[in-house]
C-alpha positions in Angstrom: -20.7 -15.0 -11.7 -22.6 -18.9 -12.7 -23.2 -18.9 -16.1 -26.7 -18.9 -15.9 -26.2 -15.0 -14.7 -23.4 -14.9 -17.7 -26.3 -15.4 -20.3 -28.5 -13.0 -18.6 -26.4 -10.4 -18.6 -25.1 -10.9 -21.9 -28.1 -11.9 -23.8 -31.2 -10.3 -21.5 -28.7 -7.1 -21.1 -28.7 -7.3 -17.9 -26.2 -4.6 -16.1 -23.5 -5.6 -14.3 -19.6 -4.2 -13.1 -16.8 -5.4 -14.4 -15.3 -8.4 -12.4 -11.8 -7.5 -12.9 -10.9 -3.5 -14.0 -6.8 -3.1 -15.2 -5.4 -0.1 -14.5 -1.8 0.9 -15.5 -0.8 3.7 -12.9 1.8 5.8 -15.0 3.8 5.3 -18.5 6.8 6.0 -17.4 9.2 4.1 -15.8 13.2 3.6 -14.9 14.4 1.1 -17.3 14.5 1.5 -21.4 14.2 -2.7 -21.6 14.2 -3.3 -26.1 11.2 -4.7 -26.4 9.1 -2.1 -24.9 6.3 -0.2 -26.6 8.0 3.3 -25.4 10.8 3.0 -27.5 8.3 3.3 -30.2 6.5 6.4 -28.5 8.2 8.1 -26.2 6.1 11.1 -25.0 5.1 13.2 -22.0 1.5 11.4 -20.4 -1.1 13.0 -18.2 -1.5 10.9 -16.0 -4.1 10.4 -13.7 -3.8 12.8 -10.5 -4.3 10.5 -7.1 -7.8 12.0 -6.6 -8.7 10.8 -10.4 -7.2 7.1 -8.8 -9.3 7.7 -5.8 -12.7 7.8 -7.4 -12.3 5.4 -10.1 -11.3 3.3 -7.1 -14.6 4.5 -5.5 -16.6 3.9 -8.9 -14.8 0.6 -9.4 -16.2 -0.1 -5.7 -20.1 1.4 -6.6 -19.6 -1.4 -9.8 -18.5 -4.7 -8.3 -15.2 -4.7 -9.3 -13.6 -7.4 -7.9 -10.0 -6.9 -8.9 -7.7 -4.9 -9.1 -4.9 -5.3 -11.4 -2.0 -2.1 -11.4 -0.3 -3.2 -14.9 0.9 -2.9 -18.5 2.2 1.2 -18.7 5.7 1.9 -17.2 7.0 1.0 -13.7 4.2 0.9 -10.9 7.2 2.5 -8.5 7.5 5.7 -10.0 4.6 7.0 -8.4 4.9 8.2 -5.0 2.2 7.9 -3.9 1.9 4.1 -5.6 1.6 2.9 -1.6 -1.5 4.8 -0.4 -2.8 3.6 -3.7 -2.5 0.0 -2.8 -4.0 0.7 0.5 -6.9 1.8 -0.4 -7.2 -0.7 -3.4 -7.5 -3.0 -0.2 -8.8 -0.9 2.4 -12.2 -1.2 -0.4 -12.2 -4.4 -0.1 -10.4 -5.7 -3.5 -8.0 -8.4 -4.5 -5.0 -6.9 -5.6 -2.2 -8.0 -8.0 0.7 -5.3 -8.6 2.8 -6.3 -12.0 6.6 -4.3 -11.5 10.4 -4.6 -12.4 11.7 -4.9 -9.2 14.7 -2.9 -9.4 12.9 0.3 -7.1 12.1 -2.4 -3.9 13.3 -1.8 -0.8 13.0 -3.6 2.8 10.4 -0.9 3.6 8.6 -0.5 0.9 8.5 -4.6 0.6 7.5 -4.4 4.0 4.4 -2.5 3.9 3.1 -4.7 0.8 3.2 -7.8 3.2 1.2 -5.9 5.8 -1.6 -4.2 4.5 -2.3 -8.0 2.4 -1.4 -7.0 -0.8 -2.5 -9.8 -2.6 -0.6 -11.2 -6.1 2.7 -10.1 -7.3 4.5 -10.0 -11.2 8.0 -9.1 -11.2 8.9 -8.9 -15.3 11.6 -10.7 -15.8 12.9 -12.1 -19.1 15.8 -13.9 -18.3 17.1 -16.3 -16.6 20.4 -15.1 -16.0 22.3 -11.8 -16.3 23.7 -12.4 -19.6 20.0 -12.8 -21.1 18.1 -10.6 -19.7 19.8 -7.6 -18.6 20.2 -7.9 -23.3 16.2 -6.9 -23.0 16.1 -5.5 -20.0 19.4 -3.6 -19.0 23.0 -3.9 -17.1 22.5 -4.8 -13.4 18.4 -5.9 -13.8 19.0 -9.4 -13.0 20.1 -9.2 -9.8 18.7 -6.6 -8.9 14.7 -8.7 -9.3 16.6 -11.3 -7.5 17.3 -9.2 -4.6 13.8 -8.6 -4.8 12.2 -11.9 -4.9 14.6 -13.1 -1.9 13.7 -9.9 0.1 10.2 -10.5 -0.4 10.8 -14.0 0.4 12.7 -13.4 3.9 10.1 -11.2 5.2 7.1 -12.9 4.1 8.1 -16.0 6.6 9.6 -12.4 8.8 6.0 -11.5 9.0 4.6 -15.2 8.9 2.8 -14.6 6.3 1.7 -16.2 2.2 1.0 -12.8 1.0 2.0 -11.0 -1.7 1.4 -14.7 -4.0 4.4 -14.1 -5.9 4.5 -14.6 -10.1 7.3 -14.2 -12.6 6.1 -12.9 -16.3 8.3 -13.4 -19.0 7.9 -11.9 -22.6 8.8 -14.7 -25.7 11.6 -13.4 -27.7 14.5 -14.2 -29.9 17.0 -13.3 -27.3 15.3 -16.6 -24.4 13.5 -18.6 -25.9 15.9 -21.0 -25.7 16.0 -21.5 -22.1 12.8 -21.3 -20.9 12.5 -23.8 -19.0 16.3 -22.2 -17.0 13.0 -19.3 -16.4 10.9 -22.2 -14.5 13.8 -23.6 -12.7 15.2 -20.1 -11.7 11.6 -19.6 -10.4 11.4 -22.5 -8.5 14.5 -21.4 -6.8 13.2 -18.0 -5.7 10.0 -19.9 -4.5 7.9 -18.6 -7.6 4.3 -20.4 -7.9 3.6 -19.2 -11.3 5.2 -17.7 -14.9 2.8 -15.9 -17.2 4.3 -16.1 -20.8 3.5 -13.6 -23.0 3.9 -13.1 -27.0 6.3 -10.8 -28.1 3.9 -7.5 -29.7 6.3 -6.5 -32.6 7.1 -2.7 -32.4 9.7 -1.3 -35.2 12.0 -0.3 -32.8 11.8 -4.2 -31.5 12.5 -5.6 -34.8 15.9 -7.2 -33.2 14.0 -9.4 -30.4 11.1 -11.0 -33.0 10.5 -14.9 -33.4 9.1 -15.4 -37.1 12.7 -16.9 -38.7 13.4 -18.9 -35.6 12.6 -22.5 -35.7 11.9 -25.2 -32.8 9.9 -23.0 -30.9 7.6 -25.5 -29.9 10.5 -27.9 -29.3 11.6 -25.4 -27.0 7.8 -24.8 -25.4 7.6 -28.1 -24.6 10.9 -28.4 -23.1 9.8 -25.3 -20.3 6.3 -27.1 -20.3 7.5 -30.6 -18.8 10.1 -28.7 -16.6 6.9 -26.5 -15.7 5.4 -29.7 -14.1 8.1 -31.4 -12.6 8.6 -28.5 -10.3 4.9 -27.5 -9.8 4.7 -24.1 -11.0 2.0 -23.6 -12.8 2.4 -21.8 -16.1 0.0 -20.6 -19.8 2.2 -22.3 -21.4 -0.2 -25.1 -22.8 -2.3 -22.6 -24.6 0.7 -20.6 -25.9 1.4 -23.8 -27.6 -1.9 -25.0 -28.5 -2.8 -20.7 -30.2 0.9 -19.9 -31.0 3.3 -16.8 -30.7 1.7 -15.6 -33.8 -1.9 -14.5 -35.3 -4.3 -17.5 -34.5 -8.1 -18.0 -35.2 -10.0 -15.7 -33.1 -11.9 -16.1 -29.9 -15.6 -18.2 -30.6 -17.2 -15.5 -28.1 -15.2 -12.8 -26.3 -16.8 -12.4 -23.1 -13.6 -9.3 -22.1 -17.2 -6.4 -22.8 -18.7 -7.9 -19.6 -16.3 -8.8 -17.8 -13.5 -6.4 -17.8 -11.4 -3.2 -18.5 -8.1 -1.6 -19.5 -7.3 2.2 -18.4 -4.4 3.9 -19.2 -2.4 6.0 -17.8 -4.2 8.8 -19.3 -7.6 7.6 -17.8 -8.3 6.2 -21.4 -10.7 3.0 -21.1 -10.2 0.3 -23.3 -12.1 -3.3 -24.2 -9.4 -5.1 -22.7 -5.3 -5.1 -22.5 -4.6 -6.5 -26.1 -6.6 -3.8 -27.8 -5.3 -1.7 -25.2 -1.6 -2.2 -26.5 -2.7 -1.2 -29.8 -4.2 1.2 -28.5 -7.4 0.3 -30.4 -11.0 0.3 -29.5 -11.3 4.0 -27.2 -14.1 4.2 -25.1 -13.7 7.1 -22.9 -11.2 8.6 -20.5 -12.2 8.7 -16.7 -10.9 12.1 -17.0 -14.0 13.4 -18.5 -16.6 11.0 -17.8 -17.4 8.2 -15.0 -16.1 4.9 -15.4 -19.4 3.6 -14.5 -20.9 5.9 -17.5 -18.3 4.7 -20.5 -19.2 0.9 -18.8 -22.3 1.2 -19.2 -22.3 4.1 -22.8 -23.4 4.4 -26.0 -19.8 3.2 -27.0 -19.8 0.0 -25.0 -23.2 -0.8 -26.1 -22.3 -0.5 -29.6 -19.1 -2.5 -29.2 -20.6 -4.8 -27.5 -23.5 -5.8 -30.1 -21.3 -6.1 -32.8 -19.1 -9.0 -30.7 -22.9 -11.0 -30.1 -23.0 -10.4 -33.9 -19.5 -12.6 -34.3 -17.6 -9.4 -35.1 -14.8 -9.6 -33.3 -12.1 -6.4 -34.3 -9.6 -8.2 -36.5 -6.7 -7.3 -34.0 -8.1 -9.8 -31.7 -6.7 -12.5 -34.4 -3.9 -11.5 -31.3 -5.8 -12.5 -28.8 -3.1 -13.6 -25.1 -3.6 -17.4 -26.4 -4.7 -18.2 -22.3 -8.0 -16.1 -23.0 -8.3 -17.3 -26.0 -8.3 -20.9 -24.2 -10.5 -19.5 -21.9 -13.7 -18.1 -23.6 -13.7 -21.3 -26.0 -14.0 -23.7 -23.2 -16.6 -21.3 -21.2 -18.5 -20.7 -24.5 -18.8 -24.7 -25.0 -19.6 -25.4 -21.5 -23.0 -22.0 -21.8 -23.4 -23.9 -25.1 -26.5 -22.2 -26.4 -27.1 -19.3 -28.9 -28.5 -15.7 -28.3 -31.5 -16.1 -29.1 -32.9 -18.0 -26.5 -32.2 -21.1 -24.6 -31.6 -24.2 -26.6 -32.8 -28.2 -24.7 -28.9 -28.9 -24.6 -28.4 -25.8 -22.6 -31.9 -25.8 -21.0 -30.6 -29.7 -20.0 -27.7 -29.3 -18.5 -28.8 -26.0 -16.7 -31.0 -28.2 -14.7 -28.7 -31.0 -14.2 -26.7 -28.3 -12.8 -29.1 -26.7 -10.6 -28.9 -23.2 -11.1 -31.5 -23.5 -13.5 
């Protein structure tokens, strides 16, 4: 979406669907990681059925969604119908990305993922060695994940495919923050192109991993960034260094209500991944009404109007550092106010020849 279109979508209320939809296919997991929200909220879930997910995917396609991100909640490969769902996602032409703990993958599944063209795959790993990782994720998990990534690399070479792109998803905790540079080295050894470092969401059940009393955190973040630059591993460390690991200033403007949505395994629709993690700002459920009706519905309209007035939820002080950076940079580029184009913005738009 170019900048003029974005301005019209937000301030002239031009209807447009979300560019990215994040879906949690399940809230069940085969692991019990010490940092996980599931330890604080263990219960049974009324998960979306295969038919309900098919309807949701069709609706996303109708709305013009470009990216479907299967993430959050539990382990996607616990769903017996996951491969069927992923194949359908690619049949619709979505860019498909998936986050997994990697422990349920086998050669058959990996081959299928490669053959039908999964675009991007993130492996959850929270330490550069068995001792650190398995303290968080459980005995034997580190080796299982490494073997899965190595098998994926082997089969990509065998099938002459560059897809899926592989990433690591790592939560920064008291246990691993001194070894983040080693995580970068591990990624390089495993031919992984990027690491997405996440800030720990603090629950009463994961206090042993809290970071607030730790010292010299910034030093270790900088060391990891330097190593990543040397080895050409992409990371979001610059944004984390800018905003820190804890509460920070809210974004100057939030574009999420116009560009993305998060749908959990029970079908609850929320504004973004941060508010979804904290279970705030529920705007509907796709079991009860279509995603399109929710996206263009009253609750979403009211939320967007509050954002335009600068009334961001209090939880936005925990917005992901890379989202905050990206949104602030985009807001600066737009250089306008909510009532009309100002002179600077008009000139800038003409210079780009998009007005």
